[in-house]
C-alpha positions in Angstrom: 98.1 115.2 116.1 96.4 117.6 113.7 99.1 116.9 111.2 98.3 113.2 111.2 94.6 114.0 110.8 95.2 116.3 107.9 97.6 113.8 106.4 95.1 111.0 106.8 92.3 113.2 105.4 94.5 113.9 102.4 94.9 110.2 101.8 91.2 109.6 102.3 91.7 106.1 103.5 89.1 104.4 105.7 91.9 102.5 107.5 93.2 105.8 109.0 90.0 106.7 111.0 89.9 103.1 112.3 93.6 103.3 113.3 93.2 106.6 115.1 89.6 106.8 116.2 90.5 108.5 119.5 92.5 111.2 117.6 89.5 111.9 115.3 
């Protein structure tokens, strides 16, 4: 959960927030 968020934040890709909006 938080690991995914941190990993996505590290990538800084816009696709990640869209893929996991409920997690964000």
